[in-house]
C-alpha positions in Angstrom: 127.0 51.0 118.8 130.3 52.5 120.3 133.5 50.7 120.6 135.7 52.6 123.3 139.8 51.6 123.6 141.4 53.2 126.6 138.6 56.1 126.9 138.8 56.8 123.2 136.1 56.0 120.6 137.1 53.6 118.1 134.8 54.8 114.8 132.7 51.9 114.4 129.5 54.1 115.9 126.5 54.1 113.7 125.4 57.7 112.8 122.7 59.4 110.4 120.4 56.7 109.2 122.6 53.8 110.0 125.4 55.1 107.8 129.3 55.0 109.6 130.1 57.9 111.4 132.1 60.3 109.0 135.6 61.2 109.4 136.9 64.0 111.3 136.6 67.0 109.2 137.7 70.6 109.4 135.4 73.2 110.2 132.9 70.6 111.4 131.5 73.2 113.9 129.9 74.9 111.1 127.6 72.0 109.8 124.4 70.7 109.8 123.5 67.3 111.6 120.4 66.6 109.1 122.6 67.6 106.3 125.9 67.0 106.9 126.0 64.4 109.7 128.0 66.5 112.0 126.6 68.0 115.4 127.6 71.6 114.4 125.6 75.0 114.8 123.8 74.9 111.0 125.8 78.2 110.1 124.9 77.9 106.4 121.5 76.8 107.0 121.2 80.2 109.1 122.5 82.3 106.3 120.0 81.1 104.0 117.1 82.0 106.0 119.0 85.6 106.4 119.5 86.0 102.9 116.6 88.6 102.1 117.5 90.3 105.3 119.8 93.5 105.9 122.3 93.6 108.7 123.3 96.2 110.8 127.3 96.5 112.0 127.6 95.5 115.7 130.3 95.9 118.0 131.3 93.0 119.7 134.4 93.4 122.8 136.9 90.5 123.3 138.0 90.6 126.8 141.0 88.8 126.5 144.9 88.6 126.6 146.0 90.6 123.6 145.5 90.5 119.5 147.4 90.6 116.4 146.2 94.1 115.0 147.8 93.2 111.8 146.4 89.8 111.5 144.8 89.8 107.5 141.6 88.1 108.4 140.9 90.3 111.2 142.0 93.6 110.5 139.6 94.7 108.2 137.3 93.9 111.0 138.7 95.8 114.1 136.7 98.5 116.2 138.3 101.7 115.6 137.7 104.4 118.3 136.1 107.5 116.3 137.0 110.0 118.6 140.6 109.2 119.2 143.1 109.9 116.5 145.7 106.9 116.6 149.2 107.2 118.2 149.4 110.9 118.5 149.8 110.4 122.2 147.1 112.3 123.2 143.1 111.5 124.8 141.4 112.8 122.4 137.8 111.8 123.5 138.5 112.8 126.8 137.8 109.3 128.6 141.7 109.2 130.5 142.8 107.0 128.2 145.5 107.8 125.7 145.6 106.5 122.1 142.6 103.8 122.7 142.0 103.3 119.2 141.8 99.5 118.8 140.3 99.2 122.6 142.3 99.2 125.8 145.0 97.3 127.8 144.5 97.3 131.4 147.5 95.2 131.8 150.2 97.6 130.8 152.5 100.2 132.0 152.4 103.8 131.4 155.5 103.5 129.4 154.2 100.8 127.1 155.7 97.9 128.7 153.0 95.0 129.2 152.5 93.0 132.1 153.5 88.7 131.3 153.0 87.2 134.4 150.1 85.9 136.5 149.5 85.0 139.9 146.7 83.2 141.1 143.8 84.9 142.5 143.8 82.3 145.7 147.4 82.7 146.2 147.2 86.8 146.2 143.5 86.3 148.1 145.5 84.3 151.2 147.9 86.8 151.8 145.7 89.8 151.2 143.6 88.9 153.9 145.7 86.5 155.8 146.1 89.2 158.8 142.7 90.2 158.9 141.1 86.6 159.0 143.5 84.2 160.2 142.2 82.3 163.7 138.7 84.0 163.1 135.4 82.2 162.5 132.9 83.4 160.6 130.9 84.9 163.7 133.3 86.8 164.3 133.7 88.4 160.7 131.1 91.3 160.3 128.6 91.1 157.6 130.3 93.6 155.2 133.4 91.1 154.9 131.5 87.9 154.9 131.9 87.1 151.1 135.7 88.0 151.2 136.2 85.7 154.4 134.4 82.9 152.5 136.8 83.7 149.7 139.8 83.6 151.7 138.9 80.1 153.4 138.3 78.8 150.3 141.8 80.3 148.8 143.6 78.7 152.0 141.7 75.4 151.0 143.0 75.7 147.6 146.7 76.3 148.5 146.9 73.6 151.0 145.4 71.0 148.9 147.7 72.0 146.1 150.6 71.7 149.0 149.7 68.0 149.7 149.2 67.3 146.4 152.8 68.8 145.1 154.3 67.0 148.4 153.3 63.5 147.1 154.4 63.5 143.6 157.5 66.1 143.5 160.4 63.6 144.6 159.3 61.3 141.5 158.9 64.6 139.2 162.3 65.8 140.3 164.0 62.5 139.6 162.2 61.9 135.9 162.8 65.4 134.7 166.6 65.0 135.5 166.5 61.6 134.1 164.4 63.0 130.6 166.7 66.0 130.5 169.6 63.7 130.3 168.0 62.0 127.5 166.7 65.0 125.6 170.3 65.9 125.7 172.0 62.6 124.7 168.9 62.2 121.7 169.8 65.8 120.6 173.4 64.5 120.3 172.3 61.5 118.4 170.0 63.3 115.7 172.2 66.3 115.4 168.8 68.5 116.1 168.3 70.5 118.6 164.5 70.2 118.3 163.3 66.5 116.9 159.9 64.8 116.1 158.8 61.3 116.4 159.7 60.5 112.8 163.1 61.7 113.5 163.5 58.2 115.5 162.8 55.9 112.5 166.1 55.9 111.2 167.5 55.0 114.5 165.6 51.7 115.1 168.4 49.2 113.7 171.1 51.1 115.9 171.5 48.6 118.8 173.6 51.1 120.8 170.7 53.8 121.4 167.7 51.2 121.5 166.8 52.1 124.7 166.7 55.8 124.2 164.9 55.8 120.9 162.5 53.4 122.8 162.3 55.9 125.5 161.4 59.3 123.3 158.9 56.7 120.9 156.7 56.4 124.1 157.3 59.9 125.5 156.4 61.6 122.0 153.8 59.0 121.1 151.1 60.9 123.3 151.8 63.7 121.3 152.7 62.6 117.8 152.7 66.4 116.2 154.8 67.2 119.2 158.4 67.2 119.7 161.2 66.8 122.6 161.2 70.6 123.1 157.6 71.1 123.4 157.5 68.0 125.5 160.3 69.4 128.1 158.9 73.0 128.0 155.5 71.4 129.3 157.0 69.2 131.7 159.2 71.7 133.2 156.0 73.9 133.7 154.4 71.1 135.4 157.7 70.5 137.8 157.8 74.4 138.6 153.6 74.5 139.0 154.6 71.8 141.9 157.9 73.5 143.2 155.6 76.8 143.7 152.8 74.9 145.2 155.2 73.9 147.9 156.3 77.4 149.0 152.9 79.4 148.7 151.6 78.8 151.9 155.3 80.5 153.5 156.1 82.6 150.8 154.1 86.1 149.7 153.5 86.5 145.9 155.3 89.1 144.0 153.1 92.4 143.3 153.9 92.1 139.8 150.7 93.9 138.4 150.6 96.6 140.6 154.4 97.6 140.9 154.4 97.6 136.9 151.1 99.3 136.3 151.5 101.8 139.1 148.1 100.7 140.2 146.4 99.4 143.2 144.7 96.5 142.0 142.0 96.4 144.9 140.8 100.2 144.4 138.0 100.3 142.0 138.1 104.2 141.8 141.5 104.6 140.4 140.5 103.8 136.7 142.7 105.7 134.5 145.8 103.2 134.3 146.9 101.0 131.5 148.0 101.7 127.9 147.1 101.1 124.1 149.6 98.1 123.5 147.4 95.1 122.7 150.0 92.9 121.6 153.2 92.7 123.4 152.9 89.8 125.8 149.3 89.0 124.4 149.9 85.1 123.9 147.5 86.1 121.0 144.5 84.2 122.7 142.6 86.8 121.7 143.7 86.6 118.2 142.1 83.1 117.7 139.0 84.0 119.8 138.2 86.9 117.7 138.8 85.0 114.5 135.7 82.7 115.5 133.3 85.3 116.1 133.8 87.9 113.3 136.9 86.9 110.7 136.3 88.0 107.3 134.0 85.9 105.5 134.4 84.8 102.0 137.9 86.0 101.5 139.4 82.9 101.0 142.1 83.6 103.8 142.4 82.0 107.2 138.8 81.1 108.3 135.3 82.4 107.9 133.8 84.2 111.3 130.4 83.5 112.3 128.9 86.8 112.1 129.3 89.0 108.8 128.8 92.1 110.2 131.0 92.8 113.4 133.4 95.0 114.5 135.8 93.8 117.0 136.8 95.8 119.8 140.2 94.2 121.9 140.2 95.2 125.6 143.3 93.4 127.2 142.1 92.8 131.0 143.7 89.1 131.3 146.7 86.6 131.0 145.2 83.6 130.6 143.8 83.1 134.2 143.6 84.4 137.7 142.6 88.0 136.2 142.2 90.6 139.0 138.4 91.5 139.4 139.0 94.9 139.1 140.6 94.6 135.3 137.4 92.4 134.5 135.0 95.0 135.5 136.3 97.8 134.0 137.1 96.0 131.0 133.1 95.3 130.8 132.7 99.1 131.4 135.0 100.1 129.1 133.3 97.8 126.4 129.8 98.8 127.3 130.7 103.1 126.9 132.2 102.3 123.8 129.2 100.7 122.2 129.7 97.1 122.3 126.5 95.2 122.3 127.9 91.8 122.8 130.9 90.9 125.4 133.1 87.7 125.0 134.7 86.3 128.0 136.8 83.3 127.4 138.4 83.3 130.9 137.5 82.0 134.3 138.8 81.3 138.2 137.7 80.3 141.3 138.6 83.0 143.7 136.7 86.2 143.1 137.2 88.6 146.4 136.1 91.3 144.8 132.9 89.6 142.4 130.8 92.3 143.7 132.6 95.0 141.2 132.2 92.7 138.6 128.3 92.2 139.4 127.8 95.8 139.1 129.6 95.7 135.6 127.3 93.1 134.5 124.4 94.7 135.8 125.2 98.4 134.4 125.7 95.8 131.0 122.2 95.0 131.4 121.0 98.8 131.7 122.6 99.1 128.6 121.3 96.3 127.0 124.6 94.0 126.3 125.0 90.5 126.1 128.0 88.7 127.9 129.0 85.3 127.0 131.3 83.1 129.3 133.2 79.9 128.5 132.5 77.4 131.7 136.0 76.1 132.0 138.3 73.3 131.2 138.4 71.2 134.5 135.9 68.6 133.7 134.3 70.3 137.4 130.8 71.1 138.2 130.3 74.8 138.2 127.5 73.7 140.5 129.6 72.8 143.3 132.7 75.0 143.0 131.8 78.5 140.9 133.7 79.6 137.7 133.9 83.2 138.0 132.5 85.5 136.5 129.1 83.8 137.4 125.9 84.6 136.2 124.5 85.7 139.8 125.2 88.1 142.2 126.7 87.3 145.5 122.4 87.9 146.8 122.0 85.2 144.7 120.1 87.2 141.4 120.3 85.8 138.4 121.8 88.2 135.7 119.6 87.5 132.7 122.3 89.2 129.9 124.9 86.3 130.9 124.9 83.0 129.0 127.8 80.3 130.3 128.9 78.0 128.2 130.3 74.5 127.8 132.3 72.8 124.9 130.5 70.2 123.0 131.8 68.0 120.2 131.0 65.2 117.8 130.9 61.8 117.3 133.5 61.8 114.6 135.6 63.1 117.3 135.0 60.8 120.1 132.3 62.2 122.0 129.5 64.4 122.4 130.8 66.6 125.3 134.5 67.6 125.3 136.1 65.4 128.2 137.7 68.7 129.8 134.9 71.0 129.8 133.4 72.1 132.9 129.6 71.6 133.4 126.7 72.7 135.9 123.2 71.5 136.0 121.9 75.1 137.0 125.3 77.3 136.4 126.0 76.2 132.8 123.3 77.3 130.3 124.0 75.5 127.0 127.0 73.9 125.1 128.6 74.6 121.9 131.7 73.4 119.6 135.0 73.3 121.5 136.9 70.4 120.2 139.4 70.6 117.1 138.2 74.3 116.2 139.8 75.9 113.4 140.7 79.4 114.2 143.3 82.1 113.1 146.5 82.5 114.5 149.1 85.9 115.0 150.7 86.6 111.8 149.2 84.6 109.1 147.6 81.3 108.7 145.2 79.0 111.2 145.6 76.4 113.8 143.3 73.5 115.3 142.4 74.1 119.3 140.2 72.9 121.9 138.4 74.6 125.0 135.6 76.4 126.1 137.4 79.4 125.1 136.3 78.5 122.1 132.6 77.4 122.5 132.3 80.8 124.1 132.9 83.0 121.0 131.0 80.6 118.8 128.1 81.9 121.2 129.2 85.2 120.9 129.2 85.3 116.9 125.2 83.8 117.2 124.5 86.4 119.6 126.0 89.0 117.1 124.5 87.5 113.9 121.0 88.1 116.0 121.7 91.4 117.1 123.1 92.6 113.6 119.9 90.9 111.7 117.4 91.5 114.3 118.4 94.9 115.9 115.0 95.1 117.9 116.1 92.1 120.2 116.9 93.1 123.4 119.6 91.5 125.2 117.8 89.2 127.3 115.8 88.5 124.7 118.7 87.3 122.5 120.3 85.3 125.2 116.9 83.5 125.8 116.6 82.9 121.8 119.9 81.1 122.0 118.9 79.0 125.0 115.4 78.2 123.5 116.7 77.2 119.9 119.4 74.7 121.0 119.2 71.2 119.8 118.8 68.5 122.2 121.0 65.3 121.7 118.9 61.9 121.2 121.3 60.0 123.1 123.2 60.3 126.3 126.4 62.0 126.6 129.6 60.9 128.2 130.4 62.7 131.6 133.4 65.2 131.3 136.5 63.6 133.0 134.6 59.9 132.9 134.7 57.5 130.0 132.4 55.1 131.0 129.4 57.4 132.8 126.5 58.2 130.5 123.9 61.2 131.6 121.6 63.0 129.7 122.6 66.9 128.6 120.3 68.4 130.7 122.4 66.9 133.6 125.3 68.9 132.8 123.3 72.3 131.9 119.9 74.1 132.3 118.6 73.8 129.0 120.2 70.5 127.7 120.9 71.8 124.5 123.7 72.5 121.9 123.2 76.0 120.4 122.2 76.2 116.8 122.7 79.1 114.9 119.5 78.3 112.2 117.0 77.6 114.9 118.2 80.6 116.7 117.4 82.8 113.7 114.1 81.0 113.2 112.7 81.7 116.3 114.4 85.2 116.1 112.2 85.9 112.8 109.3 84.7 114.7 109.8 87.5 117.4 
């Protein structure tokens, strides 16, 4: 049985063979359900099957926000361009990109400065086509602009929805932000600390003069026990600012920050020689964590163990975390393919894609060169069958690109649910689920952290794809994708619908295979092929 309180699982569930569910454990996503009782990917069992086989190096491209090239658990596995001499300010390999030694940054200026701000594609698209499409109907639009017109209509609707939603709450948010800001200043004075945690409130409980202040902050911080006032104020401030932004987007054009800094036209796919080789500044280091899941050095007693044991990570900086330009994504894919990547990880996504055809063409190019692409489904508990999350597996014309695999985030009974509450899903458009809740990954500098998201589910699948391509190089990209799909495990019970703590559905209602990926099963199937 399961006992739910306020949507959280109380660990009174029965697990394997009637035993109590095991407690939360680090690196549960590597484990095997039959042996360990956790719905992980059975990684050790996969390596047991591979112990008498030899591997070949596989290049895995990570299109992301950047990477720490000095991270000790990643530095030994970073790809380097064999035809490029680092930092000599010369284009040694003649590809039009100077010093692309570890990969390339499509979001950098010629002088080395990097883009640090992101503007939503719905915002950009609305103003990009406003003069062309405003007050027009579909019948008045030529076929050549039909897709972009549909995207403009969607962008306009999303901005209007954002404006209406912001209007409803902005008054209360402004008032509460002001009150909490004052309360933050007061508590800083009481504690004598600029940054304070919930534990710092314990010694103040007996002081009647600050009773209400302590109670307020205990309630605020109890929702994030590991957090602090500084993190809370930052999150609240970002939320408030996002609402303020939503109130002006319909009347105020966006800043052309990317084009101005890069000296590039983001809507000209033929202009391809831009960017720089600076992969670290303003990276956010999201790519560091993603890359570590795929291929961090194994068995070195440092950081974490990556999934694949013989890979080289090629970093391509083409996103800032959301709403990437289609041009940057398309050229990132082409760069990866042209420089030998056999697997590409894409832990990003967006809901508006006016130049999707460029990305479709790049994915088709990757297919022609036998490259697998893995994409996270998104973190909005949204149905991708209804609202597409790009890059998608389908072209504008509806043709399926068989070298792409779309991944949702799964969990475990020990974590409260078998499918992440935040994960996007789609009976037609999401292929499989993979662990994406409380995943340990490397961070910039040195050390690890626990994170959640389909951004982590995607590299788990990319790692399995790299493992297969390394030990079974005869397999084609399409065969690798099909093996991963076919070899997953089907949960024996229904799962909670993302975004709903009550509705139970079969996993087959949330993805096309109804399966959670399993590395050992994938290896078994590869051996049979």
